[in-house]
N, CA, C and O atoms as a printed pandas DataFrame, in Angstrom:
     atom_number atom_name residue_name chain_id  residue_number  x_coord  y_coord  z_coord
0              1         N          MET        A               1  121.049  104.283  102.967
1              2        CA          MET        A               1  119.329  104.639  102.956
2              3         C          MET        A               1  118.446  103.502  103.345
3              4         O          MET        A               1  118.438  102.446  102.713
4              5         N          SER        A               2  117.636  103.746  104.486
5              6        CA          SER        A               2  117.091  102.167  104.553
6              7         C          SER        A               2  115.736  102.174  103.728
7              8         O          SER        A               2  115.219  103.206  103.301
8              9         N          ASN        A               3  115.249  100.957  103.564
9             10        CA          ASN        A               3  113.788  100.820  102.904
10            11         C          ASN        A               3  112.946  100.495  103.790
11            12         O          ASN        A               3  112.815   99.405  104.348
12            13         N          ASP        A               4  112.273  101.596  103.949
13            14        CA          ASP        A               4  111.259  101.414  105.283
14            15         C          ASP        A               4  109.906  101.812  104.883
15            16         O          ASP        A               4  109.095  102.578  105.403
16            17         N          ILE        A               5  109.863  100.899  103.538
17            18        CA          ILE        A               5  108.687  101.209  102.650
18            19         C          ILE        A               5  108.039   99.712  103.008
19            20         O          ILE        A               5  108.635   98.635  102.990
20            21         N          SER        A               6  106.288  100.029  103.423
21            22        CA          SER        A               6  105.738   98.629  103.449
22            23         C          SER        A               6  105.077   98.148  102.126
23            24         O          SER        A               6  104.910   98.997  101.250
24            25         N          PRO        A               7  104.708   96.940  101.910
25            26        CA          PRO        A               7  103.782   96.529  101.076
26            27         C          PRO        A               7  102.682   97.294  100.607
27            28         O          PRO        A               7  102.067   97.083   99.562
28            29         N          SER        A               8  102.499   98.059  101.309
29            30        CA          SER        A               8  101.223   98.967  100.570
30            31         C          SER        A               8  101.534  100.267  100.090
31            32         O          SER        A               8  100.644  100.955   99.591
32            33         N          GLY        A               9  103.096  100.814  100.220
33            34        CA          GLY        A               9  103.852  101.844   99.622
34            35         C          GLY        A               9  103.699  102.789  100.882
35            36         O          GLY        A               9  103.681  103.989  100.607
36            37         N          LYS        A              10  103.622  102.558  101.792
37            38        CA          LYS        A              10  103.845  103.595  103.179
38            39         C          LYS        A              10  105.282  103.838  103.538
39            40         O          LYS        A              10  106.142  103.001  103.263
40            41         N          LEU        A              11  105.508  104.760  104.035
41            42        CA          LEU        A              11  106.632  105.046  104.302
42            43         C          LEU        A              11  106.549  104.930  105.949
43            44         O          LEU        A              11  105.447  104.943  106.497
44            45         N          ALA        A              12  107.522  104.839  106.552
45            46        CA          ALA        A              12  108.152  104.701  108.108
46            47         C          ALA        A              12  107.205  105.639  108.821
47            48         O          ALA        A              12  106.412  105.197  109.653
48            49         N          SER        A              13  107.270  106.940  108.511
49            50        CA          SER        A              13  106.598  107.811  109.363
50            51         C          SER        A              13  104.808  107.764  109.300
51            52         O          SER        A              13  103.940  108.257  110.020
52            53         N          GLU        A              14  104.774  106.908  108.054
53            54        CA          GLU        A              14  103.140  107.205  107.997
54            55         C          GLU        A              14  102.446  106.087  108.703
55            56         O          GLU        A              14  101.251  106.071  108.998
56            57         N          LYS        A              15  103.382  105.095  108.957
57            58        CA          LYS        A              15  103.172  103.821  109.573
58            59         C          LYS        A              15  102.845  103.766  110.982
59            60         O          LYS        A              15  102.102  102.938  111.509
60            61         N          VAL        A              16  103.605  104.939  111.683
61            62        CA          VAL        A              16  103.404  104.943  112.794
62            63         C          VAL        A              16  102.251  105.332  113.741
63            64         O          VAL        A              16  101.950  106.520  113.625
64            65         N          VAL        A              17  101.719  104.828  114.407
65            66        CA          VAL        A              17  100.159  105.285  115.461
66            67         C          VAL        A              17  100.544  105.932  115.968
67            68         O          VAL        A              17  101.663  105.661  116.403
68            69         N          VAL        A              18   99.793  107.641  116.410
69            70        CA          VAL        A              18   99.709  108.335  117.406
70            71         C          VAL        A              18   99.136  108.235  118.546
71            72         O          VAL        A              18   99.498  108.595  119.666
72            73         N          SER        A              19   97.947  107.568  118.068
73            74        CA          SER        A              19   96.714  107.560  119.020
74            75         C          SER        A              19   96.925  106.525  120.023
75            76         O          SER        A              19   97.085  105.370  119.631
76            77         N          ALA        A              20   96.943  106.780  121.216
77            78        CA          ALA        A              20   97.181  105.598  122.404
78            79         C          ALA        A              20   96.924  104.652  122.137
79            80         O          ALA        A              20   96.127  104.533  121.206
80            81         N          PRO        A              21   97.466  103.417  122.817
81            82        CA          PRO        A              21   97.414  102.302  122.614
82            83         C          PRO        A              21   96.144  101.492  123.338
83            84         O          PRO        A              21   95.737  100.373  123.026
84            85         N          MET        A              22   95.476  102.627  124.706
85            86        CA          MET        A              22   94.450  102.202  125.272
86            87         C          MET        A              22   93.530  103.292  125.061
87            88         O          MET        A              22   93.188  104.017  125.995
88            89         N          SER        A              23   92.987  103.492  123.525
89            90        CA          SER        A              23   92.216  104.027  123.280
90            91         C          SER        A              23   91.282  103.309  122.037
91            92         O          SER        A              23   91.879  102.352  121.543
92            93         N          PHE        A              24   90.111  103.540  121.508
93            94        CA          PHE        A              24   89.768  102.973  120.463
94            95         C          PHE        A              24   90.423  103.262  119.159
95            96         O          PHE        A              24   90.681  102.330  118.398
96            97         N          ALA        A              25   90.683  104.382  118.878
97            98        CA          ALA        A              25   91.167  104.301  117.385
98            99         C          ALA        A              25   92.790  104.052  117.802
99           100         O          ALA        A              25   93.466  103.617  116.870
100          101         N          GLY        A              26   93.175  104.169  118.491
101          102        CA          GLY        A              26   94.955  103.508  118.541
102          103         C          GLY        A              26   94.838  102.065  118.665
103          104         O          GLY        A              26   95.529  101.410  117.884
104          105         N          SER        A              27   93.977  101.331  119.628
105          106        CA          SER        A              27   93.884   99.829  119.643
106          107         C          SER        A              27   93.391   99.306  118.178
107          108         O          SER        A              27   93.854   98.253  117.739
108          109         N          ALA        A              28   92.476  100.037  117.460
109          110        CA          ALA        A              28   92.033   99.810  116.349
110          111         C          ALA        A              28   92.964   99.828  115.155
111          112         O          ALA        A              28   92.988   98.884  114.365
112          113         N          GLN        A              29   93.869  101.092  114.995
113          114        CA          GLN        A              29   94.892  101.432  114.397
114          115         C          GLN        A              29   96.081  100.178  114.471
115          116         O          GLN        A              29   96.449   99.410  113.583
116          117         N          ARG        A              30   96.406  100.266  115.531
117          118        CA          ARG        A              30   97.524   99.067  115.679
118          119         C          ARG        A              30   97.249   97.770  115.292
119          120         O          ARG        A              30   98.129   97.219  114.630
120          121         N          ILE        A              31   96.223   97.131  115.547
121          122        CA          ILE        A              31   95.774   95.775  115.298
122          123         C          ILE        A              31   95.515   95.643  113.760
123          124         O          ILE        A              31   95.532   94.525  113.246
124          125         N          TRP        A              32   95.250   96.883  112.942
125          126        CA          TRP        A              32   94.883   96.825  111.491
126          127         C          TRP        A              32   95.872   96.747  110.558
127          128         O          TRP        A              32   95.773   96.495  109.357
128          129         N          LYS        A              33   97.358   97.116  111.574
129          130        CA          LYS        A              33   98.628   96.869  110.808
130          131         C          LYS        A              33   99.166   95.667  110.427
131          132         O          LYS        A              33  100.192   95.335  109.832
132          133         N          ILE        A              34   98.045   94.979  111.007
133          134        CA          ILE        A              34   98.400   93.194  110.627
134          135         C          ILE        A              34   97.886   93.176  109.460
135          136         O          ILE        A              34   98.553   92.336  108.856
136          137         N          THR        A              35   97.005   93.640  108.676
137          138        CA          THR        A              35   96.473   93.345  107.524
138          139         C          THR        A              35   97.331   94.098  106.072
139          140         O          THR        A              35   96.968   94.251  104.906
140          141         N          ASP        A              36   98.262   94.357  106.607
141          142        CA          ASP        A              36   99.435   95.222  105.439
142          143         C          ASP        A              36   99.948   93.971  104.572
143          144         O          ASP        A              36  100.870   93.286  105.016
144          145         N          ARG        A              37   99.363   93.675  103.357
145          146        CA          ARG        A              37  100.156   92.460  102.718
146          147         C          ARG        A              37   99.674   92.922  101.441
147          148         O          ARG        A              37   98.948   93.882  101.184
148          149         N          LYS        A              38  100.217   92.054  100.677
149          150        CA          LYS        A              38  100.352   92.292   98.985
150          151         C          LYS        A              38   99.233   91.321   99.012
151          152         O          LYS        A              38   98.208   91.769   98.499
152          153         N          ASN        A              39   99.155   90.184   99.444
153          154        CA          ASN        A              39   98.346   89.122   98.875
154          155         C          ASN        A              39   96.958   89.046   99.715
155          156         O          ASN        A              39   96.663   88.878  100.899
156          157         N          THR        A              40   96.033   89.325   98.106
157          158        CA          THR        A              40   94.582   89.663   98.937
158          159         C          THR        A              40   93.786   88.518   99.654
159          160         O          THR        A              40   92.687   88.792  100.136
160          161         N          ILE        A              41   94.375   87.035   99.760
161          162        CA          ILE        A              41   93.741   85.945  100.347
162          163         C          ILE        A              41   93.962   86.156  102.010
163          164         O          ILE        A              41   93.138   85.943  102.900
164          165         N          ALA        A              42   95.272   86.620  102.126
165          166        CA          ALA        A              42   95.859   86.505  103.317
166          167         C          ALA        A              42   95.434   88.076  104.054
167          168         O          ALA        A              42   95.228   88.213  105.260
168          169         N          LYS        A              43   95.376   88.969  103.229
169          170        CA          LYS        A              43   94.166   90.380  103.505
170          171         C          LYS        A              43   92.843   89.723  103.989
171          172         O          LYS        A              43   92.502   89.947  105.151
172          173         N          GLY        A              44   92.288   89.156  103.425
173          174        CA          GLY        A              44   90.925   89.231  103.930
174          175         C          GLY        A              44   90.705   88.090  105.225
175          176         O          GLY        A              44   89.794   88.074  106.052
176          177         N          VAL        A              45   91.718   87.278  105.107
177          178        CA          VAL        A              45   91.334   86.533  106.110
178          179         C          VAL        A              45   92.378   86.965  107.609
179          180         O          VAL        A              45   92.269   86.330  108.658
180          181         N          LEU        A              46   93.349   88.133  107.435
181          182        CA          LEU        A              46   93.811   88.685  108.523
182          183         C          LEU        A              46   92.832   90.047  108.727
183          184         O          LEU        A              46   93.171   90.719  109.701
184          185         N          SER        A              47   91.948   90.444  108.150
185          186        CA          SER        A              47   91.106   91.721  108.004
186          187         C          SER        A              47   89.954   90.769  108.961
187          188         O          SER        A              47   89.608   91.119  110.089
188          189         N          LEU        A              48   89.557   89.786  108.423
189          190        CA          LEU        A              48   88.362   89.222  109.633
190          191         C          LEU        A              48   88.747   89.145  111.031
191          192         O          LEU        A              48   88.142   89.604  112.000
192          193         N          PHE        A              49   90.374   88.185  110.982
193          194        CA          PHE        A              49   91.158   88.384  112.478
194          195         C          PHE        A              49   91.394   89.524  113.121
195          196         O          PHE        A              49   91.588   89.593  114.335
196          197         N          ALA        A              50   91.391   90.551  112.278
197          198        CA          ALA        A              50   91.853   92.045  112.906
198          199         C          ALA        A              50   90.346   92.387  113.384
199          200         O          ALA        A              50   90.316   93.068  114.410
200          201         N          VAL        A              51   89.163   92.062  112.866
201          202        CA          VAL        A              51   87.859   92.911  112.865
202          203         C          VAL        A              51   87.419   92.222  114.577
203          204         O          VAL        A              51   86.709   92.739  115.440
204          205         N          VAL        A              52   88.083   91.035  114.595
205          206        CA          VAL        A              52   87.515   90.059  115.807
206          207         C          VAL        A              52   88.523   90.687  117.020
207          208         O          VAL        A              52   87.926   90.518  118.084
208          209         N          LEU        A              53   89.455   91.160  117.187
209          210        CA          LEU        A              53   90.572   91.411  117.790
210          211         C          LEU        A              53   90.248   92.774  118.262
211          212         O          LEU        A              53   90.121   93.038  119.457
212          213         N          VAL        A              54   90.064   93.989  116.915
213          214        CA          VAL        A              54   89.209   95.205  117.558
214          215         C          VAL        A              54   88.263   94.790  118.729
215          216         O          VAL        A              54   88.399   95.002  119.934
216          217         N          LEU        A              55   87.464   94.272  118.189
217          218        CA          LEU        A              55   86.280   93.968  119.183
218          219         C          LEU        A              55   86.781   93.513  120.562
219          220         O          LEU        A              55   86.333   94.134  121.526
220          221         N          VAL        A              56   87.493   92.693  120.748
221          222        CA          VAL        A              56   88.057   92.152  122.200
222          223         C          VAL        A              56   88.776   93.697  122.639
223          224         O          VAL        A              56   88.381   94.477  123.506
224          225         N          ALA        A              57   89.785   93.810  121.859
225          226        CA          ALA        A              57   90.490   95.262  122.162
226          227         C          ALA        A              57   89.504   96.187  122.836
227          228         O          ALA        A              57   89.586   96.500  124.024
228          229         N          TRP        A              58   88.664   96.561  122.092
229          230        CA          TRP        A              58   87.451   97.804  122.774
230          231         C          TRP        A              58   86.976   97.459  123.426
231          232         O          TRP        A              58   86.371   98.352  124.020
232          233         N          SER        A              59   86.704   96.002  124.021
233          234        CA          SER        A              59   85.617   96.054  125.426
234          235         C          SER        A              59   86.416   96.084  126.544
235          236         O          SER        A              59   85.971   96.526  127.603
236          237         N          PHE        A              60   87.954   95.518  126.408
237          238        CA          PHE        A              60   89.067   95.971  127.382
238          239         C          PHE        A              60   88.931   97.601  127.292
239          240         O          PHE        A              60   88.343   98.112  128.245
240          241         N          VAL        A              61   89.297   98.288  126.492
241          242        CA          VAL        A              61   89.518   99.589  126.932
242          243         C          VAL        A              61   87.990   99.706  127.210
243          244         O          VAL        A              61   88.130  100.488  128.150
244          245         N          SER        A              62   87.158   99.606  127.161
245          246        CA          SER        A              62   85.952  100.083  127.339
246          247         C          SER        A              62   85.818  100.111  129.167
247          248         O          SER        A              62   85.432  100.991  129.936
248          249         N          VAL        A              63   86.339   98.701  129.393
249          250        CA          VAL        A              63   86.428   98.411  130.973
250          251         C          VAL        A              63   87.420   99.207  131.548
251          252         O          VAL        A              63   87.274   99.791  132.621
252          253         N          TRP        A              64   88.592   99.250  130.745
253          254        CA          TRP        A              64   89.824  100.053  131.437
254          255         C          TRP        A              64   89.265  101.484  131.354
255          256         O          TRP        A              64   89.239  101.958  132.490
256          257         N          TYR        A              65   88.897  102.177  130.610
257          258        CA          TYR        A              65   88.304  103.537  130.773
258          259         C          TYR        A              65   87.350  103.914  132.031
259          260         O          TYR        A              65   87.373  104.991  132.627
260          261         N          ALA        A              66   86.418  102.693  132.342
261          262        CA          ALA        A              66   85.270  102.860  133.464
262          263         C          ALA        A              66   86.169  102.757  134.606
263          264         O          ALA        A              66   85.787  103.529  135.486
264          265         N          PHE        A              67   87.164  102.136  134.924
265          266        CA          PHE        A              67   88.196  102.239  136.342
266          267         C          PHE        A              67   89.166  102.961  136.171
267          268         O          PHE        A              67   89.431  103.523  137.233
268          269         N          PHE        A              68   90.112  103.352  135.058
269          270        CA          PHE        A              68   91.505  103.932  135.265
270          271         C          PHE        A              68   91.244  105.342  134.363
271          272         O          PHE        A              68   91.909  106.360  134.554
272          273         N          GLY        A              69   90.307  105.250  133.480
273          274        CA          GLY        A              69   90.326  106.370  132.525
274          275         C          GLY        A              69   90.416  108.062  132.787
275          276         O          GLY        A              69   91.220  108.739  132.146
276          277         N          ILE        A              70   89.742  108.504  133.533
277          278        CA          ILE        A              70   90.032  109.793  134.416
278          279         C          ILE        A              70   91.230  110.060  134.995
279          280         O          ILE        A              70   91.603  111.231  135.065
280          281         N          LEU        A              71   91.851  109.239  135.393
281          282        CA          LEU        A              71   93.379  108.977  136.624
282          283         C          LEU        A              71   94.410  109.497  135.349
283          284         O          LEU        A              71   95.148  110.474  135.472
284          285         N          LEU        A              72   94.331  108.743  134.222
285          286        CA          LEU        A              72   95.449  108.364  133.271
286          287         C          LEU        A              72   95.629  109.763  132.164
287          288         O          LEU        A              72   96.599  109.838  131.410
288          289         N          ILE        A              73   94.597  110.769  132.207
289          290        CA          ILE        A              73   94.905  111.629  131.257
290          291         C          ILE        A              73   96.149  112.473  131.302
291          292         O          ILE        A              73   96.866  112.720  130.332
292          293         N          PRO        A              74   96.307  112.842  132.397
293          294        CA          PRO        A              74   97.853  113.618  131.865
294          295         C          PRO        A              74   98.685  112.875  131.583
295          296         O          PRO        A              74   99.617  113.382  130.959
296          297         N          TYR        A              75   98.785  111.293  131.890
297          298        CA          TYR        A              75   99.947  110.534  131.038
298          299         C          TYR        A              75   99.853  110.429  129.811
299          300         O          TYR        A              75  100.715  110.645  128.960
300          301         N          ARG        A              76   98.370  109.954  129.645
301          302        CA          ARG        A              76   98.180  110.096  127.718
302          303         C          ARG        A              76   99.023  110.790  127.239
303          304         O          ARG        A              76  100.071  110.471  126.678
304          305         N          LEU        A              77   98.413  112.174  127.531
305          306        CA          LEU        A              77   98.770  113.593  126.776
306          307         C          LEU        A              77  100.358  113.441  126.761
307          308         O          LEU        A              77  100.981  113.408  125.700
308          309         N          ILE        A              78  100.847  113.368  127.760
309          310        CA          ILE        A              78  102.633  113.516  127.539
310          311         C          ILE        A              78  103.021  112.201  126.715
311          312         O          ILE        A              78  103.930  112.451  125.924
312          313         N          ARG        A              79  102.595  110.884  126.674
313          314        CA          ARG        A              79  102.936  109.819  125.676
314          315         C          ARG        A              79  102.537  110.581  124.353
315          316         O          ARG        A              79  103.414  110.802  123.518
316          317         N          ARG        A              80  101.353  110.951  124.159
317          318        CA          ARG        A              80  101.053  111.466  122.780
318          319         C          ARG        A              80  101.891  112.633  122.253
319          320         O          ARG        A              80  101.784  112.961  121.072
320          321         N          GLY        A              81  102.728  113.277  123.093
321          322        CA          GLY        A              81  103.528  114.179  122.726
322          323         C          GLY        A              81  104.502  113.516  122.392
323          324         O          GLY        A              81  105.001  113.889  121.330
324          325         N          ASN        A              82  105.075  112.500  122.976
325          326        CA          ASN        A              82  106.432  111.450  122.453
326          327         C          ASN        A              82  106.290  111.066  121.291
327          328         O          ASN        A              82  107.170  111.255  120.452
328          329         N          ARG        A              83  104.962  110.348  120.974
329          330        CA          ARG        A              83  104.639  109.750  120.036
330          331         C          ARG        A              83  104.833  110.676  118.958
331          332         O          ARG        A              83  105.683  110.260  118.170
332          333         N          LYS        A              84  104.271  111.943  118.604
333          334        CA          LYS        A              84  104.258  112.861  117.722
334          335         C          LYS        A              84  105.534  113.144  117.215
335          336         O          LYS        A              84  105.868  113.296  116.040
336          337         N          ASP        A              85  106.392  113.210  118.519
337          338        CA          ASP        A              85  108.127  113.538  118.175
338          339         C          ASP        A              85  108.815  112.633  117.352
339          340         O          ASP        A              85  109.651  112.825  116.469
340          341         N          LYS        A              86  108.032  111.053  118.048
341          342        CA          LYS        A              86  108.870  110.291  116.913
342          343         C          LYS        A              86  108.275  110.196  115.385
343          344         O          LYS        A              86  108.927  109.738  114.446
344          345         N          VAL        A              87  107.181  110.609  115.302
345          346        CA          VAL        A              87  107.016  110.739  113.573
346          347         C          VAL        A              87  107.299  112.039  112.985
347          348         O          VAL        A              87  107.321  112.148  111.759
348          349         N          LYS        A              88  107.586  113.348  113.985
349          350        CA          LYS        A              88  108.505  114.230  113.416
350          351         C          LYS        A              88  110.064  113.743  113.063
351          352         O          LYS        A              88  110.628  113.910  111.982
352          353         N          ALA        A              89  110.483  113.254  113.967
353          354        CA          ALA        A              89  111.481  112.653  113.380
354          355         C          ALA        A              89  112.148  111.381  112.536
355          356         O          ALA        A              89  113.295  111.162  112.147
356          357         N          LEU        A              90  110.972  110.689  112.441
357          358        CA          LEU        A              90  111.105  109.768  111.405
358          359         C          LEU        A              90  110.701  110.740  109.728
359          360         O          LEU        A              90  111.166  110.644  108.592
360          361         N          GLN        A              91  109.821  111.467  110.234
361          362        CA          GLN        A              91  109.959  112.343  108.947
362          363         C          GLN        A              91  111.047  113.242  108.257
363          364         O          GLN        A              91  111.427  113.488  107.113
364          365         N          HIS        A              92  111.291  113.533  109.293
365          366        CA          HIS        A              92  113.024  114.441  109.350
366          367         C          HIS        A              92  114.105  113.696  108.717
367          368         O          HIS        A              92  115.031  114.122  108.026
368          369         N          ARG        A              93  113.799  112.410  109.108
369          370        CA          ARG        A              93  115.084  111.475  108.329
370          371         C          ARG        A              93  114.764  111.055  107.271
371          372         O          ARG        A              93  115.800  110.745  106.683
372          373         N          GLU        A              94  113.861  110.848  106.634
373          374        CA          GLU        A              94  113.052  110.447  105.232
374          375         C          GLU        A              94  113.420  111.955  104.347
375          376         O          GLU        A              94  113.598  111.888  103.131
376          377         N          GLN        A              95  113.492  112.998  104.916
377          378        CA          GLN        A              95  113.310  114.078  104.250
378          379         C          GLN        A              95  115.152  114.105  103.832
379          380         O          GLN        A              95  115.501  114.288  102.665
380          381         N          LEU        A              96  115.970  113.941  104.732
381          382        CA          LEU        A              96  117.531  114.002  104.660
382          383         C          LEU        A              96  117.994  112.628  103.919
383          384         O          LEU        A              96  119.143  112.224  103.738
384          385         N          GLU        A              97  116.948  112.123  103.601
385          386        CA          GLU        A              97  117.656  110.533  102.905
386          387         C          GLU        A              97  116.898  111.147  101.499
387          388         O          GLU        A              97  117.668  111.402  100.573
388          389         N          ALA        A              98  116.156  111.276  101.385
389          390        CA          ALA        A              98  115.570  111.996  100.277
390          391         C          ALA        A              98  116.906  113.265   99.210
391          392         O          ALA        A              98  117.450  112.955   98.150
392          393         N          MET        A              99  117.053  114.429   99.865
393          394        CA          MET        A              99  117.970  115.128   99.660
394          395         C          MET        A              99  119.179  114.659   99.270
395          396         O          MET        A              99  119.862  115.116   98.354
396          397         N          ALA        A             100  119.523  113.439  100.206
397          398        CA          ALA        A             100  121.080  113.032  100.122
398          399         C          ALA        A             100  121.218  112.404   98.551
399          400         O          ALA        A             100  122.050  112.655   97.680
400          401         N          LYS        A             101  119.867  111.334   98.554
401          402        CA          LYS        A             101  119.594  110.676   96.885
402          403         C          LYS        A             101  119.797  111.799   96.237
403          404         O          LYS        A             101  120.851  111.821   95.602
404          405         N          ILE        A             102  118.967  112.990   96.170
405          406        CA          ILE        A             102  119.093  113.741   94.863
406          407         C          ILE        A             102  120.308  114.577   94.963
407          408         O          ILE        A             102  120.483  114.998   93.820
408          409         N          GLN        A             103  121.072  114.955   95.595
409          410        CA          GLN        A             103  122.513  115.633   95.943
410          411         C          GLN        A             103  123.611  114.569   95.108
411          412         O          GLN        A             103  124.546  114.993   94.428
412          413         N          GLN        A             104  123.297  113.116   95.306
413          414        CA          GLN        A             104  124.021  112.295   94.656
414          415         C          GLN        A             104  124.113  111.806   93.509
415          416         O          GLN        A             104  125.072  111.239   92.984
416          417         N          GLN        A             105  122.802  112.094   92.999
417          418        CA          GLN        A             105  122.101  112.064   91.513
418          419         C          GLN        A             105  122.948  113.485   90.642
419          420         O          GLN        A             105  123.510  113.441   89.547
420          421         N          GLN        A             106  122.818  114.458   91.401
421          422        CA          GLN        A             106  123.334  115.747   90.785
422          423         C          GLN        A             106  124.873  115.780   90.602
423          424         O          GLN        A             106  125.505  116.261   89.662
424          425         N          THR        A             107  125.376  115.099   91.827
425          426        CA          THR        A             107  127.072  114.680   91.626
426          427         C          THR        A             107  127.601  114.290   90.939
427          428         O          THR        A             107  128.708  114.678   90.563
428          429         N          LEU        A             108  126.637  112.881   90.323
429          430        CA          LEU        A             108  126.834  111.869   88.793
430          431         C          LEU        A             108  126.558  112.498   88.064
431          432         O          LEU        A             108  127.257  112.274   87.076
432          433         N          GLN        A             109  125.695  113.462   87.853
433          434        CA          GLN        A             109  125.375  114.132   86.400
434          435         C          GLN        A             109  126.297  115.335   85.891
435          436         O          GLN        A             109  126.287  115.875   84.784
436          437         N          THR        A             110  127.321  115.681   87.315
437          438        CA          THR        A             110  127.843  116.860   86.971
438          439         C          THR        A             110  129.503  116.015   86.494
439          440         O          THR        A             110  130.263  116.290   85.565
440          441         N          ALA        A             111  129.605  114.973   87.524
441          442        CA          ALA        A             111  130.681  114.484   86.431
442          443         C          ALA        A             111  131.054  113.998   85.184
443          444         O          ALA        A             111  132.049  114.097   84.466
444          445         N          ASN        A             112  129.556  113.232   85.109
445          446        CA          ASN        A             112  129.125  113.000   83.766
446          447         C          ASN        A             112  129.954  113.808   82.764
447          448         O          ASN        A             112  130.993  113.538   82.162
448          449         N          LEU        A             113  128.970  115.146   82.781
449          450        CA          LEU        A             113  129.434  115.915   81.883
450          451         C          LEU        A             113  130.587  116.940   82.167
451          452         O          LEU        A             113  130.570  117.962   81.481
452          453         N          ILE        A             114  131.547  116.800   83.057
453          454        CA          ILE        A             114  132.700  117.407   83.191
454          455         C          ILE        A             114  133.785  116.305   82.073
455          456         O          ILE        A             114  134.592  116.628   81.201
456          457         N          GLU        A             115  133.265  114.647   82.692
457          458        CA          GLU        A             115  134.361  113.994   81.751
458          459         C          GLU        A             115  133.762  113.905   80.269
459          460         O          GLU        A             115  134.633  113.594   79.457
460          461         N          GLN        A             116  132.386  114.115   79.668
461          462        CA          GLN        A             116  132.392  114.445   78.508
462          463         C          GLN        A             116  132.813  115.873   77.976
463          464         O          GLN        A             116  132.729  115.937   76.749
464          465         N          THR        A             117  133.217  116.956   78.547
465          466        CA          THR        A             117  133.738  118.112   78.433
466          467         C          THR        A             117  134.546  118.204   77.857
467          468         O          THR        A             117  134.690  118.875   76.835
468          469         N          LYS        A             118  135.936  116.919   78.890
469          470        CA          LYS        A             118  137.124  116.840   78.818
470          471         C          LYS        A             118  137.641  115.875   77.363
471          472         O          LYS        A             118  138.663  115.907   76.677
472          473         N          ASP        A             119  136.300  114.986   77.311
473          474        CA          ASP        A             119  136.726  114.037   75.630
474          475         C          ASP        A             119  136.583  114.810   74.792
475          476         O          ASP        A             119  137.294  114.695   73.794
476          477         N          ALA        A             120  135.488  116.033   74.881
477          478        CA          ALA        A             120  135.156  116.932   73.487
478          479         C          ALA        A             120  136.425  117.807   73.469
479          480         O          ALA        A             120  136.800  118.190   72.361
480          481         N          GLN        A             121  137.133  118.173   74.555
481          482        CA          GLN        A             121  138.171  119.277   74.651
482          483         C          GLN        A             121  139.346  118.280   73.859
483          484         O          GLN        A             121  139.982  118.696   72.891
484          485         N          LYS        A             122  139.487  117.182   74.318
485          486        CA          LYS        A             122  141.064  116.158   73.269
486          487         C          LYS        A             122  140.261  116.340   72.375
487          488         O          LYS        A             122  140.334  117.543   72.124
488          489         N          ASN        A             123  139.580  115.912   71.776
489          490        CA          ASN        A             123  139.212  115.626   70.234
490          491         C          ASN        A             123  138.789  116.918   69.522
491          492         O          ASN        A             123  138.280  116.795   68.408
492          493         N          ASP        A             124  138.973  118.362   70.136
493          494        CA          ASP        A             124  138.463  119.343   69.617
494          495         C          ASP        A             124  137.173  119.753   69.314
495          496         O          ASP        A             124  136.856  120.775   68.706
496          497         N          GLU        A             125  136.305  118.728   69.863
497          498        CA          GLU        A             125  134.929  118.905   69.353
498          499         C          GLU        A             125  134.019  119.883   70.178
499          500         O          GLU        A             125  134.461  119.917   71.327
500          501         N          PRO        A             126  133.037  120.606   70.053
501          502        CA          PRO        A             126  132.256  121.349   70.629
502          503         C          PRO        A             126  131.677  120.471   71.679
503          504         O          PRO        A             126  131.134  119.405   71.390
504          505         N          PRO        A             127  131.807  120.984   73.096
505          506        CA          PRO        A             127  131.256  120.535   74.261
506          507         C          PRO        A             127  129.452  120.282   73.914
507          508         O          PRO        A             127  128.790  120.844   73.041
508          509         N          PRO        A             128  128.976  119.215   74.960
509          510        CA          PRO        A             128  127.669  118.705   74.400
510          511         C          PRO        A             128  126.772  120.010   75.562
511          512         O          PRO        A             128  127.173  120.699   76.500
512          513         N          PRO        A             129  125.417  119.844   74.870
513          514        CA          PRO        A             129  124.830  120.647   75.369
514          515         C          PRO        A             129  124.648  120.640   76.763
515          516         O          PRO        A             129  124.956  119.572   77.292
516          517         N          ALA        A             130  124.278  121.435   77.433
517          518        CA          ALA        A             130  123.987  120.905   79.212
518          519         C          ALA        A             130  122.601  121.099   79.543
519          520         O          ALA        A             130  121.702  121.831   79.128
520          521         N          GLY        A             131  122.734  120.058   80.574
521          522        CA          GLY        A             131  120.875  120.002   80.710
522          523         C          GLY        A             131  120.307  118.855   79.992
523          524         O          GLY        A             131  119.089  118.674   79.984
């Protein structure tokens, strides 16, 4: 099982940005991911840097929309669907990993209970209560 949890405690599926990179929201979300640090000083410095980068990106996105925005709407919709599918796949994998972990714990508990029961039967003691 992989450890896909970021310093902020987010799972891999929560870190995926679904918005288009050439949109205002998508560019800001992608840039803001660099601030995901535990160290508050580093986070503060990176936040200031991220704000500057967002302003630069938004000016570029504005120019991009002025020239190509209308022509690329169908392409952006298709790509958004692909990114949503990626998020769903990551969420599915995380659920399967969580279920496997629970199943492994239950298997260990069952094996321990069986072992305790066998030991109790050898010593003619009553078995321990289940649960």
